[in-house]
C-alpha positions in Angstrom: -26.2 8.1 5.3 -24.0 8.2 2.2 -20.4 7.1 2.1 -18.4 8.7 -0.7 -15.3 7.3 -2.3 -13.2 9.2 -4.8 -11.3 6.6 -6.9 -8.2 8.1 -8.5 -5.9 6.4 -11.0 -2.3 7.1 -10.4 -0.5 9.8 -12.4 1.6 8.9 -15.5 4.6 6.7 -14.5 7.8 5.7 -16.2 6.2 2.4 -17.3 3.5 4.3 -19.1 6.1 6.4 -21.0 8.4 3.5 -21.9 5.4 1.1 -22.7 6.4 -1.4 -20.0 3.8 -3.6 -18.4 4.0 -2.3 -14.9 1.7 -4.6 -12.9 3.3 -5.0 -9.5 6.6 -3.4 -10.5 7.3 -0.3 -8.5 8.3 2.3 -11.1 8.5 6.1 -10.3 6.3 8.8 -11.8 7.3 10.8 -14.9 7.7 14.5 -15.4 4.3 14.7 -17.0 2.9 12.7 -14.0 4.3 15.4 -11.6 2.4 18.1 -13.6 -0.8 16.0 -13.5 -0.5 15.8 -9.7 -0.3 19.6 -9.4 -3.7 19.8 -11.2 -5.1 17.0 -9.1 -4.1 18.7 -5.9 -5.9 21.9 -7.1 -9.0 19.9 -7.9 -9.2 18.5 -4.4 -8.4 21.7 -2.6 -12.0 22.4 -1.7 -13.3 18.8 -1.6 -13.9 17.4 1.9 -11.9 14.2 2.5 -11.7 12.4 5.8 -9.2 9.7 4.9 -6.8 8.8 2.0 -5.9 5.3 1.0 -3.5 4.0 -1.6 -1.9 1.1 -3.2 1.5 0.8 -1.7 3.3 1.3 -5.1 5.2 4.6 -5.6 3.0 5.8 -8.5 -0.1 5.5 -6.4 1.4 6.7 -3.1 2.6 9.9 -4.7 -0.8 10.4 -6.3 -2.4 9.9 -2.9 -0.1 12.4 -1.3 -1.1 15.1 -3.7 -4.6 14.9 -2.2 -3.6 14.2 1.5 -0.7 16.5 2.2 -2.6 19.8 1.8 -5.3 18.5 4.2 -2.9 17.3 6.8 -3.9 13.7 6.4 -1.7 10.6 6.4 -1.8 8.2 3.4 -3.0 4.8 4.5 -1.3 2.0 2.4 -3.7 -0.8 1.6 -2.0 -3.8 0.0 -5.1 -5.1 -1.8 -5.4 -2.0 -3.9 -2.2 -3.0 -5.8 -2.4 -3.5 -9.6 -3.1 -6.9 -11.1 0.3 -8.7 -11.2 1.5 -9.8 -14.6 4.0 -12.5 -13.6 6.5 -13.2 -16.3 5.6 -10.0 -18.2 5.8 -7.6 -15.2 8.4 -5.0 -15.9 8.9 -6.1 -19.5 8.4 -4.1 -22.7 4.8 -4.6 -23.8 5.6 -5.2 -27.5 8.4 -7.7 -26.8 6.7 -9.7 -24.0 3.2 -9.9 -25.6 4.6 -11.0 -28.9 6.4 -13.9 -27.2 3.2 -15.3 -25.8 0.7 -16.3 -28.5 -2.8 -15.0 -27.9 -1.9 -12.8 -24.9 -2.6 -9.5 -26.6 -5.9 -10.7 -28.0 -6.9 -11.9 -24.5 -5.9 -8.6 -22.9 -8.0 -6.6 -25.3 -10.9 -8.9 -26.0 -11.5 -11.2 -23.0 -9.5 -9.7 -20.2 -11.4 -11.7 -17.6 -9.2 -14.7 -18.7 -5.9 -12.8 -18.6 -3.3 -14.7 -16.5 0.3 -14.9 -17.7 2.6 -17.5 -16.1 3.2 -16.5 -12.5 0.7 -13.7 -12.6 -2.5 -13.1 -10.8 -5.6 -14.4 -12.5 -7.9 -11.5 -13.4 -10.9 -13.4 -11.9 -9.1 -13.5 -8.5 -8.0 -9.9 -8.8 -11.6 -8.9 -9.5 -12.7 -10.4 -6.1 -9.7 -9.1 -4.2 -10.4 -5.5 -5.4 -14.1 -5.6 -4.6 -13.3 -6.9 -1.1 -10.7 -4.2 -0.5 -13.1 -1.4 -1.5 -15.9 -2.8 0.6 -13.5 -3.0 3.6 -12.6 0.7 3.2 -16.2 1.6 2.9 -17.1 -0.3 6.0 -14.3 1.5 8.0 -15.5 4.9 6.8 -19.3 4.8 6.9 -20.8 8.3 6.4 -17.4 9.7 5.5 -15.6 10.8 2.4 -12.5 8.9 1.3 -10.0 9.2 -1.5 -8.4 6.0 -2.9 -5.4 6.1 -5.2 -4.9 3.0 -7.2 -4.4 1.6 -10.7 -6.0 1.3 -14.1 -6.7 -2.4 -13.9 -8.1 -2.1 -10.4 -10.5 0.7 -11.3 -11.6 -1.2 -14.4 -12.5 -4.3 -12.3 -14.3 -2.1 -9.7 -16.4 -0.3 -12.3 -17.2 -3.6 -13.9 -18.4 -5.0 -10.6 -20.7 -2.0 -9.9 -22.0 -1.6 -13.5 -22.5 -5.3 -14.4 -21.7 -7.5 -11.4 -20.2 -9.8 -14.0 -16.5 -9.9 -14.9 -17.3 -11.2 -18.4 -18.3 -7.6 -19.3 -14.8 -6.3 -18.3 -13.9 -5.5 -21.9 -16.9 -3.2 -22.1 -15.5 -0.9 -19.3 -13.4 2.0 -20.4 -9.9 2.5 -19.0 -9.5 5.3 -16.5 -6.9 7.9 -17.6 -4.0 9.0 -15.4 -5.3 11.1 -12.4 -8.8 10.7 -13.7 -11.4 10.7 -10.8 -14.4 8.5 -10.3 -16.9 9.0 -7.5 -18.7 5.9 -6.0 -21.3 6.3 -3.3 -22.3 3.5 -0.9 -25.6 3.4 1.1 -26.0 2.0 4.6 -26.1 -1.5 3.2 -22.9 -0.9 1.2 -24.8 -1.0 -2.1 -22.6 1.0 -4.5 -23.5 3.3 -7.4 -21.3 5.3 -9.7 -21.9 9.1 -9.6 -19.4 9.8 -12.3 -16.3 8.1 -13.7 -13.1 8.8 -15.5 -13.3 12.6 -15.1 -10.0 14.1 -16.1 -11.3 17.6 -16.6 -8.8 19.0 -14.2 -5.8 18.1 -16.5 -5.2 20.1 -19.7 -5.0 18.0 -22.8 -1.4 18.7 -23.3 -0.6 16.8 -20.1 -2.8 13.8 -21.0 -1.0 11.6 -23.5 -3.1 9.3 -25.6 -2.7 5.5 -25.3 -3.8 2.8 -27.7 -4.9 -0.8 -27.2 -2.1 -3.3 -26.8 -2.9 -5.1 -30.0 -2.9 -1.9 -32.0 0.4 -0.9 -30.4 2.0 -4.2 -31.4 0.8 -3.8 -35.0 2.3 -0.3 -35.1 -1.1 1.3 -35.9 -0.2 4.1 -33.4 3.2 5.0 -32.1 
Protein backbone atom coordinates (compact mmCIF):
# COMPACT_ATOMS: atom_id res chain seq x y z
CA UNK A 1 0.00 0.00 0.00
CA UNK A 2 1.52 3.30 -1.12
CA UNK A 3 1.10 6.58 0.72
CA UNK A 4 1.56 9.62 -1.49
CA UNK A 5 2.54 13.05 -0.24
CA UNK A 6 2.59 16.06 -2.53
CA UNK A 7 5.04 18.54 -1.04
CA UNK A 8 4.39 22.13 -2.19
CA UNK A 9 6.51 25.18 -1.54
CA UNK A 10 4.44 28.25 -0.72
CA UNK A 11 3.80 30.85 -3.41
CA UNK A 12 5.85 34.03 -3.70
CA UNK A 13 5.50 36.15 -0.57
CA UNK A 14 6.34 39.77 0.18
CA UNK A 15 9.59 38.70 1.81
CA UNK A 16 10.71 37.07 -1.45
CA UNK A 17 10.02 40.28 -3.35
CA UNK A 18 11.66 42.60 -0.82
CA UNK A 19 14.59 40.23 -0.20
CA UNK A 20 13.80 39.83 3.47
CA UNK A 21 14.82 36.74 5.42
CA UNK A 22 11.35 35.46 6.23
CA UNK A 23 12.03 32.45 8.44
CA UNK A 24 9.26 32.39 11.03
CA UNK A 25 7.98 35.89 10.16
CA UNK A 26 4.38 35.82 8.95
CA UNK A 27 4.42 37.93 5.77
CA UNK A 28 1.55 37.89 3.27
CA UNK A 29 1.77 36.71 -0.33
CA UNK A 30 2.57 38.95 -3.31
CA UNK A 31 0.49 39.70 -6.41
CA UNK A 32 2.67 37.28 -8.36
CA UNK A 33 2.06 34.72 -5.62
CA UNK A 34 -1.69 35.04 -6.14
CA UNK A 35 -1.25 34.27 -9.84
CA UNK A 36 0.94 31.29 -9.00
CA UNK A 37 -1.82 29.93 -6.78
CA UNK A 38 -4.33 30.11 -9.63
CA UNK A 39 -2.10 27.83 -11.69
CA UNK A 40 -1.45 25.55 -8.74
CA UNK A 41 -5.18 25.14 -8.15
CA UNK A 42 -5.66 24.15 -11.79
CA UNK A 43 -2.86 21.59 -11.53
CA UNK A 44 -4.54 19.85 -8.60
CA UNK A 45 -8.05 20.01 -10.02
CA UNK A 46 -7.97 16.37 -11.14
CA UNK A 47 -5.51 15.00 -8.58
CA UNK A 48 -7.06 12.96 -5.79
CA UNK A 49 -6.17 14.35 -2.37
CA UNK A 50 -7.58 13.04 0.91
CA UNK A 51 -6.08 15.59 3.33
CA UNK A 52 -4.22 18.90 3.15
CA UNK A 53 -1.66 19.99 5.75
CA UNK A 54 0.18 23.26 6.07
CA UNK A 55 2.70 25.26 8.00
CA UNK A 56 0.63 27.74 10.04
CA UNK A 57 2.23 30.78 8.36
CA UNK A 58 0.07 32.82 5.99
CA UNK A 59 2.12 32.19 2.86
CA UNK A 60 1.82 28.43 3.31
CA UNK A 61 -1.81 28.43 4.48
CA UNK A 62 -2.96 30.39 1.42
CA UNK A 63 -1.02 27.96 -0.76
CA UNK A 64 -2.71 25.01 0.95
CA UNK A 65 -6.16 26.55 0.47
CA UNK A 66 -5.59 26.78 -3.28
CA UNK A 67 -5.54 22.97 -3.27
CA UNK A 68 -8.04 22.25 -0.50
CA UNK A 69 -10.89 24.65 -1.16
CA UNK A 70 -12.01 23.24 -4.50
CA UNK A 71 -12.05 19.75 -2.98
CA UNK A 72 -14.12 20.74 0.04
CA UNK A 73 -11.26 19.90 2.41
CA UNK A 74 -10.14 21.75 5.50
CA UNK A 75 -6.51 22.79 5.80
CA UNK A 76 -4.87 21.19 8.82
CA UNK A 77 -2.23 23.49 10.39
CA UNK A 78 0.85 21.55 11.49
CA UNK A 79 3.25 23.59 13.59
CA UNK A 80 6.37 21.51 12.83
CA UNK A 81 6.09 22.31 9.12
CA UNK A 82 7.12 25.90 9.84
CA UNK A 83 10.22 27.36 8.20
CA UNK A 84 13.62 27.28 9.89
CA UNK A 85 13.66 30.29 12.21
CA UNK A 86 16.46 32.79 11.72
CA UNK A 87 16.52 34.47 15.13
CA UNK A 88 18.14 37.90 14.88
CA UNK A 89 17.87 37.96 11.08
CA UNK A 90 14.19 37.00 10.86
CA UNK A 91 12.26 39.75 9.13
CA UNK A 92 15.43 41.70 8.27
CA UNK A 93 16.74 42.68 4.80
CA UNK A 94 19.06 39.93 3.62
CA UNK A 95 21.89 42.16 2.37
CA UNK A 96 21.95 44.24 5.55
CA UNK A 97 21.67 41.46 8.11
CA UNK A 98 24.03 39.01 6.42
CA UNK A 99 26.72 41.66 6.01
CA UNK A 100 26.60 42.39 9.74
CA UNK A 101 27.46 38.82 10.69
CA UNK A 102 30.84 37.66 9.34
CA UNK A 103 30.72 34.33 7.55
CA UNK A 104 26.95 33.95 7.69
CA UNK A 105 26.39 34.21 3.93
CA UNK A 106 29.20 31.74 3.28
CA UNK A 107 27.70 29.28 5.77
CA UNK A 108 24.21 29.63 4.27
CA UNK A 109 25.46 28.92 0.75
CA UNK A 110 28.25 26.42 1.40
CA UNK A 111 27.65 24.60 4.69
CA UNK A 112 23.99 25.26 5.52
CA UNK A 113 23.93 22.34 7.98
CA UNK A 114 25.83 24.64 10.37
CA UNK A 115 23.54 27.64 9.90
CA UNK A 116 22.34 29.06 13.21
CA UNK A 117 22.17 32.84 13.75
CA UNK A 118 21.84 34.08 17.31
CA UNK A 119 18.42 33.17 18.66
CA UNK A 120 17.62 31.03 15.63
CA UNK A 121 16.89 27.37 15.19
CA UNK A 122 19.97 25.26 14.46
CA UNK A 123 19.62 23.73 11.01
CA UNK A 124 20.55 20.31 12.42
CA UNK A 125 17.62 20.49 14.86
CA UNK A 126 15.26 21.68 12.11
CA UNK A 127 16.36 18.73 9.96
CA UNK A 128 15.14 16.29 12.60
CA UNK A 129 11.97 18.27 13.38
CA UNK A 130 10.96 18.32 9.72
CA UNK A 131 11.54 14.61 9.19
CA UNK A 132 9.54 13.71 12.29
CA UNK A 133 6.68 15.96 11.15
CA UNK A 134 6.52 14.37 7.71
CA UNK A 135 6.66 10.84 9.18
CA UNK A 136 3.79 11.71 11.54
CA UNK A 137 1.62 12.91 8.64
CA UNK A 138 2.46 9.75 6.69
CA UNK A 139 1.56 7.56 9.69
CA UNK A 140 -1.79 9.31 10.07
CA UNK A 141 -2.63 8.85 6.38
CA UNK A 142 -1.41 5.38 5.41
CA UNK A 143 -2.65 4.44 1.95
CA UNK A 144 -3.97 7.94 1.28
CA UNK A 145 -2.91 10.95 -0.76
CA UNK A 146 -1.95 14.10 1.11
CA UNK A 147 -0.82 17.56 0.08
CA UNK A 148 1.58 19.48 2.32
CA UNK A 149 2.23 23.21 1.91
CA UNK A 150 5.45 24.35 3.50
CA UNK A 151 8.68 26.29 2.96
CA UNK A 152 11.86 26.19 0.91
CA UNK A 153 14.15 25.36 3.81
CA UNK A 154 11.79 22.65 5.02
CA UNK A 155 11.59 21.00 1.62
CA UNK A 156 15.34 21.15 1.16
CA UNK A 157 15.91 19.38 4.49
CA UNK A 158 13.30 16.77 3.61
CA UNK A 159 14.79 16.05 0.18
CA UNK A 160 18.26 15.81 1.72
CA UNK A 161 17.01 13.26 4.25
CA UNK A 162 15.45 11.06 1.59
CA UNK A 163 18.25 11.41 -0.96
CA UNK A 164 21.31 11.17 1.30
CA UNK A 165 20.16 10.53 4.88
CA UNK A 166 22.96 12.92 5.84
CA UNK A 167 22.51 16.65 6.51
CA UNK A 168 26.09 17.31 5.42
CA UNK A 169 24.88 17.00 1.82
CA UNK A 170 22.31 19.78 2.27
CA UNK A 171 24.18 22.20 0.00
CA UNK A 172 23.87 19.67 -2.84
CA UNK A 173 20.07 19.75 -2.76
CA UNK A 174 18.42 22.28 -5.07
CA UNK A 175 15.98 24.85 -3.75
CA UNK A 176 12.35 24.27 -4.57
CA UNK A 177 10.73 27.19 -6.40
CA UNK A 178 7.52 28.92 -5.35
CA UNK A 179 4.50 26.57 -5.76
CA UNK A 180 6.78 23.87 -7.19
CA UNK A 181 5.53 20.36 -6.40
CA UNK A 182 7.47 17.32 -5.26
CA UNK A 183 5.93 13.87 -4.85
CA UNK A 184 7.16 11.51 -2.13
CA UNK A 185 5.83 7.97 -1.73
CA UNK A 186 6.00 5.92 1.45
CA UNK A 187 5.70 2.14 1.64
CA UNK A 188 4.05 0.24 4.52
CA UNK A 189 7.21 0.57 6.60
CA UNK A 190 7.36 4.33 5.94
CA UNK A 191 10.42 4.07 3.73
CA UNK A 192 10.32 7.12 1.48
CA UNK A 193 11.28 7.62 -2.14
CA UNK A 194 11.09 10.72 -4.34
CA UNK A 195 8.97 10.25 -7.45
CA UNK A 196 9.69 13.74 -8.76
CA UNK A 197 10.84 17.02 -7.26
CA UNK A 198 10.65 20.77 -7.83
CA UNK A 199 8.16 20.51 -10.68
CA UNK A 200 6.94 24.01 -11.50
CA UNK A 201 5.64 23.17 -14.99
CA UNK A 202 2.16 24.49 -14.09
CA UNK A 203 3.47 28.07 -13.75
CA UNK A 204 4.45 30.07 -16.86
CA UNK A 205 7.97 31.50 -16.75
CA UNK A 206 6.66 35.05 -16.53
CA UNK A 207 5.24 34.27 -13.08
CA UNK A 208 8.37 32.54 -11.79
CA UNK A 209 10.97 35.18 -10.79
CA UNK A 210 14.57 34.03 -10.69
CA UNK A 211 16.48 34.19 -7.39
CA UNK A 212 20.22 34.08 -6.84
CA UNK A 213 22.36 32.76 -4.02
CA UNK A 214 22.66 35.03 -1.02
CA UNK A 215 26.40 35.53 -1.46
CA UNK A 216 25.89 36.53 -5.11
CA UNK A 217 23.07 38.88 -4.14
CA UNK A 218 25.26 40.60 -1.55
CA UNK A 219 28.08 41.09 -4.07
CA UNK A 220 25.63 42.63 -6.51
CA UNK A 221 26.26 39.99 -9.17
CA UNK A 222 22.52 39.78 -9.83
CA UNK A 223 19.93 42.38 -8.96
